[in-house]
N, C-alpha and C positions, 0 to 999 in steps of 0.2 A: 668946534668938533671937526675932525678930519674924516672925510668920506673915503671909503676904500675904492681903489680902482679895480678893473677886471683882473689884471695881473695879480694884484694883492689878494683878491678873493680866491683865485685859483691856487696861489701859493699856500694860503692859509688852510684851504680845504685839503690840499696835498699833504700838509703836515698832519692834519687829522687822519687822513687815509694811512699815512705811514705809522702813526701811533696805534691805530686800530689793528692794522695788519701785523705789526711787530708783536703787540701784546697777544693777539690771537694765536699767532704761530708759536710764540714762546709758551703760551698756556697749553697748546696741543702737545708740544714736545715734552713739556713737564709732565703731563698726564700719561703720555704714551711710553716714554723711555728716558726719564731724567737721569737714571743711574749710569747710562753710557757716557764715557768721557767726551766723545765727539759731540753727542747731543747736549751734554751739559755746557760745553763751551759755546755751542750754537745758541743755547738758551741765554747765556750772558750777553752775546752780541745783540740778539733781538731785544732783550730787556733794556739794554743801554740805549739802543736806537729808539725804542718806544718811549722811554722816559725823556730823551732829548727832544723828540718831536712833540710830546705832550706839553713840555715846558714852553716851547716856542709857540705852540698853538694858543695856550692860555695867555702868554705875553701879548700876542697880536689880537686877542679877543677883548682885552681890557680897553676902557676909554682912554686911560692915561698909562703910558709905558712905565714899567717898573724895572730898574736896572738889575735888581736882585734875581728876578726870573731869568734875565739874560745870563748873569754870572752862573746861576745854577745849571742852565742848559749847557753852558760852555764846559762846566766841570764834568758833566756827564759825557759830553762829546769827546773830551780828552781820552776817555777810556774805551771809546768805540774802536779806533784803529788797533789799540793794544789787545783787546779781546778778540779782534779779528785775526791778528797774527798768531795769537794763542790757538785759535781755532784751526788755522792752517797747519801749525806744527803738529797738532793732534791728528788732523786729517792725513798728513803725510807720514805719520809714525816717526816723527823726528823730534818729539818733545824732549826726550832724555838727552839727546846730543846737542840740542839748542836751548837747554835750560838756562844757561848763563845769559844768553841773549834776551830771553824772555824776562828774566829778573831785571836786567838793565832797562828794558822797555817799560816795565811796571814802575821802576824807581823814577824814570823820567816823567811818566804820566803823573805819579804822585807829587813830584816837585812842581809840575805845571799846574796840578790841581790846587796846591797850596797857594799859588800865585793867581788863581782864577778870580779871587775876590779882591784883588788889588788892581791899581791902574796900570800895572805892567801887562795885564792881560786885556782888560776892557777899559779904555780911557773915558768913554761916554756913549751917548745914544744920538743917532742922527736919523733923518727921514729922507726917503726918496720914493718916487711914484711907482717904481717897479716892485720893491719889496716892502715898502712901508717903513716902520721903525726898525732899525737894526743897530748893531754895536759898531763902535769905532775901535778897530784893532790896535792893541799895544804891541810892544816888542815880544812879550811872552806868547801872545796869540799868533804872531808870525812864526815863532818856533813851533807852536802846535800845528800850524798849517803845513810847515815843512815836514814835521813828524808824520802827519796824516798822509801826505803824498808819498813819503818814503816807505812807510809800513805797508801802504796799499800796493805800491809798485813792487816792493820786496815780496809780498805775499803772492802777487800775480806771477812773478818770475819763478818763485819756488814751485808753484803749481804747474807752470808750463814745463819746467825742467822735469818734474816728476811725471808729467803726462807722457813725455817721450819714452821714459823708462818703464812705465807701468803697463799692465796688460789686463784684458778682460774686465771684470767687475770694477776693479780699482780705477782703471782708466776712465770708464764711464762715470764713475762717482766723482772723480776729479773734474771731468768735463762739466758736470752739473754745477759744482761749486764754483768753478771758474766763470761760467756763464752768469750764474746768480750774483756772484760778487761783482762782476763787471757791471751788471745792470744796477745793482744797489749803490755801489760807491761811485759809479759813473754819474748816476742821478744826483748823488749827494754833492758832487763837485760843483754843480750848478748853483748851490746855495752860497758858495764862496765869491761868485762873480760880483754881485752888488756890494759886498763888504769891501772889496778891493776896487770899487768904482768902475767895474766893467759892466756896461749897460746891456746885459743879456738877461732876459727874464729867467728866473729859477724854475722853469717848467719841468726840469728833470726830476723834481721831487716826486712826480707821479710815477716815475719808473722804479723808485725805491721799493714799494710794496711787492713788486715782482721778484725782487731778490729773496725776500723771506719765504714767499710762496713756493718758488722753484726749489729752494734748498730744503724746505720742510718736506716737500713731496719726495725729493731725492732720499732724504733720511728715512721717512716713515714708510713710504710705499715700496721702495727698493725695485721698482719695475724699470730697470735702467738699460733697456735694450736699445733704445733710440732716443736721441735728444729731442726729436719732434714730439715724442709722447709726453714728456714732462712739460715742454713749452705749450703744447696744445691744451693739455689738461689745465695748466696754470692759467692760460689765456681764457679758457672756458669759465673757470671758476671766478677769475678776476672780472671778466667782462659781465658775467651774469650778476655778480654781487654789485659791481659798479652801476650797472644799468638799473637794478632795483633801487640802489641807494639814490641815484640821480633823479629817478621818478619821484621818490618821496621827498628828496631835497627840494625839488622844484615846487612841490606842494607847500613845503615848509617856508620857502622864501615868499611865496604868494601870501601866506598867513602873516609872515613878518612884515611885508610891505603894506599889508592891509592895516596892521596895528601901528606901524610907524611910516606914515606917508612920505617922510623925507628920506626913506631908505637908509636911515642910520642903523648901524649894526648894534642892536641891543643884545648884550651877552646873555641875560637871563632868558629872554624870549628864544634866542637861538639854541641855547643849551636845552631848554624845555622841548623845543621842536626836535632837536637832535636826539634826545632820549626817547621821544615818542617814535621817531623814525627808526632808530636802532632796534627798539622793541618790536616794531612791525617787521623789520627785516628778519629778525630771528623767528618771530611767530609765523610769519608767512614764508617759511623756508620751502614750503611746497611750491610756491610761485617761482622761487629761484631754481628749484630742481627741474621744474618744467622748462624753464628757460635754458638751463644747462642741457637738457635732453634735446631741445630744439637746435641749439648750437652744435651739439655733438653730431646730430644728424646731418648738419650742413658740412661739418669738417670731416666726419668719418662716414660719409655717404656710402663709399665703396665697401667699408668693413661691415656696415649694417646690412647691406645686401648679402654679404657673406654669411652673416648670422641667420638671415632668412633662408639661405640655402641649406644650412644645417638643420633648421626647423623642418623644412620639407623632407630632408633625408631621414629624420627621426620617424616620420610617418611610415616609412618602408621597413624599418628595422624589425618590427615584430613579425613581419610576414616571411622573414628569412630564417629557416630552421637548420641550415647547414653551417657548422662552425667556421669552416674555411671561407665559404662565400660571404658570411657575415663579417668576418675579419677583414676581408678584402674590400667589401662595400664600405665599412667604417673608415678604413684608411683612404680610400678613393674619395669619399665624400668630404672628409676634413681637408684633404689636400686641394680639392676643387674649390671648396668654400674659402679657405684661407690664402690660397695661392702659394703655399709652402713648396720649396724646391724638392723636398724628399720627405719621406716618412717611413717609420718602422713600427711594427706592432708585435708585442710579446705577450704570451699567455702562460698562465700557471698550469703546470702539468702534475701528474700523480707523484712524481719524484720530488715535489716541492721546489722545483726550480723553474725559471722562466725560459721559454723557448720562442725563437723567432718564427712567427706564423705568416707574416705578410710584410712585404717591403715594396715601396713604390717610389719612383723617381731615382735620379742619380746624383751622387755627391760630387762636387767639383774636385775635391782633393781625393787622391787615391788612398793615401795612408791616413786613415781616420780610426778613432777609438770605437770599439764595439761597445754598445750600451750594456752588454752583458757584464762588463766590469763593475758597473754600479748595481745592477739588478741582483747579483749574487752576494752583495754585501748586506748584512743585517741592518746596519744603521740607515741604509737608504729607505727601506720599507718603514722603519721606525719613524723616520723624519716625516714621511708623507702621511702616516697614520696620525701623527701629531698635528700636522698642518691641515690635512684633508682638503686640499685644493690644488688646482693647476699651478705649476711654478715655471717661471722663465729660467733660462740658463743661469743668469746672474743671481736671481733669487735663490736658486737651488745651491749654487756653489758658495754663496755667502753664508747660508745657513749651515752647510756642511763644514765649512772652515771654522765657523764659530762654535759648533757643537761637537764636531768630530775631527778636530784639527790633526790628530796623529794618524788617523785612518785614511786620509786623502793624499794621494800623490799628485803634487803640483803639475808635473810634466804631463800626466794623463789627463788632467783637467784642461790643461792648456790646449791640447790637440783635439779635444772634443768639439764637435761642430753642430750639435743640436741646439735649437733655440727655445723649445718648449717641451715640457714633460707633462703628459696627461695620465694621471692614475685612474684606473677603473675600479671603483670601490663596489663591493657587494657586502652589505651589512658592515662588519668590522674588519673584513679582510680585503686584500687587494687582489683582484682577479687578473689584471693585466696592465700593460703600460703601452703608451703611444709616445714616440719621440718624433718631433717635427723639426725640420731644418729652417733656415731663414726663408723669408718670402722672396719671390722673384722680383718684387718691386722694392725690396729692402725696407719696407715700411714696418710699423710695429703691429703687434697683436693688440687690438683695442679692447676696451672693457666689454663692448658688445660681443666681440668674438670670444673672449674668455668666458663670459656668461653662457653664450650659446654652446661653446665647446664643453663646458661643465655639464650643462643639461643633456647634451648629446652623448657624452661619455657615460652619464648615469643611466640613460635609456639603453645604451649599447651594452652596459654591464648586465642589465636585466634581460636584454634580448639574448646575450651570450649564455646566461644562466639557463634561460628557457631552451635555447638551442642545444646546450649540453645535456640538459635534463631530457629533452626529446630524443636525442641520439642515444642516451643511456637507456631510456624506455624501449627504444627500437631494438637495441642490442639485447636487452633482457627478453623482449618479445621473441626475437629470433632465437635466442638461447633456449627459451622455454619451448618454442616450437620444435627445436632440434631434440630436446629431451622427450617431449611428448611423442614425437614421431619415431624415436629410437627405443622406447620402452617396450617390453614384451607383453604389456597389458593393453588391451583395447580401451580407449578413453573416449567417452561421449559426454557432451554437456548440452542439456536441454534448458533453454531460457524460460523466463516467466510466460512468454507467449506460446510455449510448446514447440519452439523451433530448435533444431540441432545446430549449435554454433561451433562445436569442436568435434572433430572426427579424425583420429590419427590413423597412421598407416596400419597398425596392428588391427584396428577396428575394420579397416578396409579388407584386410586378409581374412579375418574371421567371417565377415558377412558377405564377402565377394562383391562388395559394392564400392564404386569409386566415390571419393569425398565430394567431387563436383556434383554428383547426383543427390547426395544426402544432405549436404550443408544447407541450412536455412529451410529445410523441409521438416515435416512432422515425423514422429517416431513410427507412424504407420508404414513408412517406406521400408522399414527393416524387416528381415525375414522372421517368421514365427519360430519359437515362442517369444523372441525378443520384443517384437512390436506389441504384443499383448501385455507382457510384464511391465515394460517401460511406460506404456500408455496408462496402465492402472496405477503405477507409482506416482506419475505426474498428476493425474486427475485427483487422486485421493490425498496428495501431498504427504505420502507415507514412504519413508526410507525402509527398504527391505534388503535381505541377503538371501541368495539362493546358492547353497554349496555346490549343487550339481544340476545342470540342465543340459538336455541333449538338443543340439542343433543339427538338423539334416540339411546338408548342402545339395545344390542341384546336381553335382557330379556323383551323388550317392554316398559321399563321405559323411561320416557322423563325427561331430565334435562334442566333447564333454566340456562344458564351460562352468566356471565359477563366476557368479554375478553379484556385485554389491552396488547398492545405490545409496546416496546421501544428499541432503540439501545443504547449501552453503550456510543457511540459517536454520538449523535443525529444530531449535526450540519453538520457533513460530511457524515452521513448515513452509517458509517462504524462500524466495531466491531461486537460483538455478539448480537443476538436478544434475548431480555428477554421477556418471555410470562407469564402473570399472568392470571390464570383461576379461577374465583370464582363461586362456585355453589350457585346460588341465588334462587333455586327452593323453599326452605323452606321460604325464605324471601317473595317471590312472593305469595306463598300460605297464609302466615301470613297476608300480605297486603290485600289480597282478603277477608280473614276472618274479619280483622279489618274494611274494607270498608263495609262489610255486617252488622257488628255490629253497625257501625256508622249510617248506613242507618236505621236500626231498631230503634236505639236510637232517630234518627231525626224524624222518623215516629211517635214514641211514644210521643215525645215532641210536634210535630205538632198536633197530635190528641188531646192532652191535651189542647193545646192553642186554637185549632179550636173549641173544645167543649166549652171552656170558651167564645170564641168570639160569637158562635152561641147561647149560653145560655142567653146572655144579651138581644138580641132582642126577644127571645122566652119568657123571663120573662116578658117583656113589653106587648107582645101579650097576654100572659096568664092572666096578671092582668086585661087588658081591657076585655078579654073574660069572666072572672068571674063577671065583673060588667055589662056585656051586658044584661042579663035578667032583671035586675032591672032598667037600664037606657036606654033601647033600644028606648023608646018613645021620648027621648030627641034628637032633631035634631043635636044640637051642639055636643053632645057626639058621635052620629053616624058618623058625619063628621070627628071628631078628631080620632075616632077609625079606620075608613077606611084609613085615611091618615097615621096613625102610622103603621098599619099592612102592608100597601103597601110599606112604606119606609123600615121597618125592614126586610120584605121578600126580597126586592131588595138588601138590605145590605147583607143578608145571601147568596143570589144568587151570588152576586159579589165576596164574600169571597170564596165561593166554586169554582167559575170559576178561581179565582186568584190562589187558591191552586192547581187546576188541571194543570195550566200552569206555576207553580212556577219555575222560573229559567230554564225553558225548552228551550233547544237550539237544533235546527234541523240542522244536518250536511248537509242536502240537500240544506240549504240556504247558505252554506259556499262559499265564493268567496274571491279573493285577492283584497285588497283595501289599500289605504294610511291612516294610523292611524291618521295622523295630520288632515285630512279632517273631520273625525268622531268627533274628539275633538272640532274642530272649529264650526261645525254645532251644537253640543251640547251646547257650550258656547253661540252661537248666539241665541239659543232658550230661553235663560234665560236673555236676554238683558233688558227686561222690569223689571224683579225683581232686576237686578243690579242697574238700574236707581232709582227705588223707594227706595231702602234701602242704597243708596250711597255706593255701593260695586264696587271696582275696581278689574279687573282680569288681571293678567300679565301672558302671555303665552310665555314660553321659549322653543325653539327647536333648534337643531343643524342644520348645513348647509346640513346635509344628511337627506333624507326622508326615512321612513321605511314602507315596505309593509307587511301587516298582512293577514293571511288566516283565516277567521272565519265568524261568523254571525254578520253582520254589525249592525242590529237592536238590537240584544241582547247586544252587547258591548255598543251601544249608550244608552240603558236603564241603564246599569251598571254605566256608567259615569254620567248620569242624576241623579241617586239616590244619588251618592256621592256629586255632586255639590249642589243638593237640600238640603242635610243635612247641608252643609257648609253655605248656604244662611239662613237656619233656625237658625243656631248657631250665626249669626251676625245680629240681628235686628237693631242695631245702625250703621251698616256699617263696612267696613274693606277692607281687600285685600285677594283675592284668587290667589295663584300662581300655575300655571300648568307648569311642566317641563318634557321634553322628552329627554332621552339620552340612549346611548347603555351601557349595563352592560356586563362586561367581564365574561365569564364562559367557563370552559374546556369542558363541555358536549354539550352545545348548545348555539346558539346566542340568547341573550335575550334583550328585550327592557324594560326600566324602565320608568314608567309614575307616577309622584308624583303630588298629589293635596293637597296643604297646605292652611289652613284658619287661621283666627285670632279670632276664636269664643270661646276662653277660654279653649278648650280642653275637654277631656272625663275623668271623675273621674277614678282614677287608679283601683279602685275595680271593675269597669264595663268593662275595656278594654278587658279582656279575654273572655267576653260573647257577645261582640258587634255584632258578626256575627251569633249568635244563632237566630232561627226563633221565631218571636213574642216577642223578647226581645226589649224593648224600655224604654227610660227615659222621653219620651214626653207624656203629658196627653192624646192627641188625636192620637198618633201614633199607627200603626199596628204592628211594629217590624218586617216587612218583607222586607223593602227596602234594607238594607245592606246584609240580608241573600240572597236575589236574586242576588245581586252583587257578593257575594262569590261563588254562584253556577255557574254563567255565566263565571266568570274568571277561575274557576276550570275546567269547561267544555272545555275551550280553552287551557288546559294544562299550565295554569298560576298560579300565586300566588298573594295574596293580604294580606297586613298587615297594622296595624294602630299604631301610636305612638304619644305621645304628644310632642309639641315644647314649646318654651317659651311663645308664644301668643295663640296657638290653637292646632289643630290636623293635622296630616299629614298621608294621605293614599298613600301607595306605591303599585303599580301594576306591576308585572313582566309578560311579554308575549313573547312567541317565535315569531320571525319574519323570513320571508323567503328571503327578499332581501332588500338592501339599495340602494338609488340612490342620486346623488348630487342635492341639491335644491338651487335655486337662490333666494328664498324668504328671507325676513329679519329674523334675529335670534330671535327677540323679538316683541311681539304684545300685545297691551293693549285693553281690552274690558271694557265696562261699562262707 
């Protein structure tokens, strides 16, 4: 039995590390993005490398060497450089133009593969202390060695050449692959030394795993700002995994040495221990993560302190309620924490575009691209809404070129100099953007900084929303105060504690009290009767309205006020009491002046009409008087003269008496009576007319009876005039409908009485004049009937109006009533 030396053990374990790392990286790439051509060829390279290392590891683990395993590992190794050059062609976008070369390389590999199981490739097995058992190379193997070095060198030269021409993201990507390939294949070269009898231990095999890890990181993570980031991350991952592995491996060897005292390498025991260790490495990933964090703290100590600076800054965010100050603080904090050379901050405005609100630091180059180029493009927001994370410059442009290739201008991207884009999300929308330049130290943004910036940006977004909402509320408050102070109505608000919280300028004018003296005081400070009324409303929790109250001011001036009170929650009688005070003094004075003017106008109109009415009989008397000297002896003439004069004088006398009592209502005759009785009596008095003219009267009233306070005879006269007009309008018969019902009103309780006929209606041009004195469309009418009705209804604080229906005219009378009572009479009664 041949015992393994230290070099041999290190080499064999290195093969195992290569196999595990290659298969792991291949599996990750397969799961994450196997459909990508670049990643697919990378998958082939790692799979071939893993299979080659696995075959060699198994070969060296056996007690007796098997040449078939060597031939199999060699067959696989032949395709490693070919898949590598294939990967380089895809990386450099030169696959189509170098397709013939690639076919030639694959044909050469296929030919060498066919010879791998013959003595032309491997002539036998030999042993040395450095490597253990290894192959004896044949002529075909030497050709493979030459092909390996040629393709590896050719790939390096192509990448170096492309590196000089490329820019931005592509340049950094090539750098990653160039470094990773150099480590991987540089380490693989050391395995050729013992085969060609060069006494150098193949320790470079331990560098090979770094190749796969660096390249996988470059492909999957895309955080390609700085080479040190990928190397540092790779070293952290490799070192922690290796450290965990070595700890468990040491335990495994102790168990193996205990079971085999001679330290012979028992494959079954080792594989069992290896499976056990691998299981624990996976299961105890939390141990590895803690080690990673510990090593990251050592490597990224400065960046971790930056993230702590951001955490401290987040504590101040919520206390800043001014948008401009908050924007500046946000930008200052992230620049101080990250050490970026410059930063710009953009916020969304009402016009749905982003505007620059803060800019800190200076850019080195004068001619740089404004970030507005990207912000006003729809695809830019769509991309970030999809990714929902902070992106580096290279990540952003790679995604933009991939998804929106036609929309991006290469030249504009080339001159852009920002290194990091921070979106500020609020729910599903983007509220703002922050762009950061490179760091002054030219180092990378670590994962700690990215995480802290993400958290800080989320908190800033919330703080900005709060600040904007606060400013909006302030503006609304100021706007409301302007409205309140500029309305012509006094406004008071009394809170639940009985304190006045709102007192506008009009209220100050009405009460002659300054708001400083009234605010947060009780209603008792107000002048009477306001203090008494408001105190009562607040204590009883009762909302009331006062159409007219008189306020006597200190200067002796009297104001007539309309006062209305209401509670915010009227149903429960809780909440603040709102008081509206309207100065109606001018309105009342104006109403009085209008009333006087109307009276004068009516008097003038009546005088004119009266003069006309008196002139007619006087003209007749004058005519007879002029003929009297000539025809006095004629008996017939004298009798006709005396008769005419008597009638005309009586007519003038009646006219004057009627004018003297026109619509006159005496409040001394006021009493409370049931309105239905008045209407029934009026209708009954016209029964003879109804019968003669074949008129039917339908009287509708509700089950409630209504009590009116007024002059019964005057109201009866008003109803008689309206009904008589309806009778005159229907000489051929018809129907008169009388309806009584309650009309809802906020100010007072009103009764609606409507009288509708079928007399053809009133010409539209005369409707507006129907209630004027002496206006009539009848040949023998005086034109005073409806005018008297108007005056009587008005005297009872009521209203009367007329309108045409399909068949006739409808008079509607509104009168205030004092009480209602339930009636047992029928709802409908017919007269005539």
